[in-house]
C-alpha positions in Angstrom: 53.8 -29.3 -14.4 53.4 -26.7 -17.1 50.3 -28.5 -18.4 48.8 -28.5 -14.9 49.3 -24.7 -14.7 47.7 -24.2 -18.2 44.8 -26.4 -17.3 44.2 -24.5 -14.1 44.5 -21.2 -15.9 42.0 -22.5 -18.6 39.5 -23.6 -15.9 39.9 -20.2 -14.1 39.3 -18.4 -17.4 36.3 -20.5 -18.2 34.9 -19.9 -14.7 35.4 -16.2 -15.1 33.6 -16.2 -18.5 30.7 -18.1 -17.0 30.4 -15.7 -14.0 30.4 -12.7 -16.4 27.7 -14.3 -18.5 25.6 -15.2 -15.4 26.0 -11.6 -14.1 24.9 -10.1 -17.5 21.9 -12.4 -17.7 20.9 -11.7 -14.1 20.9 -7.9 -14.7 18.5 -8.0 -17.7 15.3 -9.1 -15.8 15.9 -6.5 -13.2 16.0 -3.7 -15.8 12.9 -5.2 -17.4 11.1 -5.4 -14.1 11.8 -1.8 -13.3 10.5 -0.8 -16.7 7.4 -2.9 -16.1 6.8 -1.3 -12.7 6.9 2.1 -14.4 4.7 1.1 -17.3 2.1 -0.5 -15.0 1.2 3.1 -13.7 1.2 4.8 -17.1 -2.4 5.9 -17.9 -5.3 8.1 -16.9 -7.1 8.2 -13.6 -10.1 10.2 -12.5 -11.9 11.0 -9.2 -15.3 12.6 -9.3 -16.5 14.7 -6.4 -20.2 15.4 -5.8 -20.7 18.4 -3.5 -24.5 18.4 -3.7 -26.5 21.3 -5.1 -26.3 25.1 -4.7 -29.2 26.9 -3.1 -30.5 27.5 -6.6 -30.4 23.8 -7.4 -27.3 23.8 -9.6 -25.0 20.7 -9.3 -21.8 21.2 -7.4 -19.4 18.7 -9.1 -15.6 18.6 -9.5 -13.6 16.1 -11.6 -10.0 15.5 -10.7 -7.9 13.9 -13.5 -4.4 12.4 -13.2 -2.5 11.6 -16.4 0.7 9.6 -15.9 3.2 9.4 -18.8 6.6 7.8 -19.2 9.6 9.8 -20.4 12.6 7.6 -20.6 13.3 6.1 -17.2 11.1 8.5 -15.4 7.3 9.1 -14.9 5.7 12.5 -15.3 2.2 13.4 -14.4 -0.4 16.2 -14.8 -3.1 16.6 -12.2 -6.1 18.7 -13.1 -9.2 19.7 -11.1 -12.1 21.1 -13.0 -15.7 21.8 -12.1 -17.9 24.1 -9.9 -15.9 27.3 -9.3 -12.7 25.2 -9.6 -9.8 24.9 -12.1 -6.3 24.0 -11.2 -3.6 22.2 -13.2 -0.3 21.0 -11.9 2.8 19.6 -13.6 4.2 16.8 -11.5 6.9 14.2 -11.1 5.8 10.7 -10.4 7.8 8.0 -8.7 7.2 4.3 -8.0 8.3 3.5 -4.5 7.6 0.1 -2.9 4.9 -0.6 -5.4 3.1 2.8 -4.8 2.8 5.7 -7.2 3.8 9.0 -5.5 2.9 12.3 -7.2 5.1 15.3 -6.4 4.4 18.9 -7.3 6.8 20.5 -9.8 4.9 23.7 -10.9 1.6 25.2 -11.7 0.6 24.7 -15.3 0.7 27.8 -17.5 -3.0 28.2 -17.6 -3.2 28.6 -13.8 -3.4 32.4 -13.8 -4.8 32.8 -10.3 -3.0 30.0 -8.4 0.5 30.7 -7.2 2.2 29.8 -4.0 -0.1 27.0 -2.9 2.5 24.4 -3.3 6.3 24.2 -3.3 8.4 22.1 -5.7 8.8 18.6 -4.3 5.6 18.6 -2.2 4.0 15.2 -2.1 0.5 15.7 -3.4 -0.9 12.2 -3.1 0.0 8.5 -3.3 -1.9 5.7 -5.2 -1.5 2.1 -4.1 -3.0 -1.2 -5.3 -4.7 -3.2 -2.7 -5.7 -6.8 -3.2 -5.3 -8.9 -6.3 -7.4 -10.1 -9.3 -11.0 -9.1 -9.4 -10.9 -7.7 -5.9 -8.0 -5.4 -6.7 -8.6 -1.7 -5.7 -6.8 1.5 -6.2 -6.5 3.3 -2.9 -5.5 7.0 -2.4 -3.5 8.5 0.4 -3.8 12.3 0.2 -1.0 14.5 1.2 -0.8 18.2 0.3 -3.5 17.8 -2.4 -7.0 17.5 -1.0 -10.5 17.0 -2.4 -12.7 20.1 -2.6 -15.6 18.8 -0.4 -15.4 17.1 2.9 -12.5 15.5 4.7 -10.9 12.6 2.7 -10.4 9.3 4.4 -6.9 7.9 3.9 -6.5 4.5 2.2 -9.9 4.6 0.5 -10.9 4.3 -3.2 -11.1 7.7 -4.8 -9.2 7.6 -8.1 -10.1 5.0 -10.7 -8.3 4.0 -13.9 -10.3 5.4 -16.9 -8.1 4.5 -19.9 -8.3 1.2 -21.8 -5.3 -0.3 -20.0 -7.3 -1.3 -16.9 
């Protein structure tokens, strides 16, 4: 009887060790998948706006640039708008939620001497989402508090494009 008890205890211990190893192995791909989801959004994106010409014939053009970086387990972003009578720069937090990149206002960049109070910390500025797959994949924009300078944006359309080498 003592041998049966030892055998059962040995089997139970072996089963416990196997379960622990299985649990540890199962958790590694999840962590790697989360890191891959963040890294997939790291890069530079741009959106060019053509507002036509002034009465004098000068081009009215604004470039919006979004730079997304990874800091540890989080994403940070900087959104800049630069062009005809326009300059704004924002420091932002970025989060990946359900495969979409959401950009949240943190503060005006130091060089924004004239802009204050337009946004509050935590305001959702815009969301980028990938639509389609392969060669037909597109990057669509859903504007929130941040808006283009000219015209009314249409939600879920292609505005920003990836401009770094990691396309």
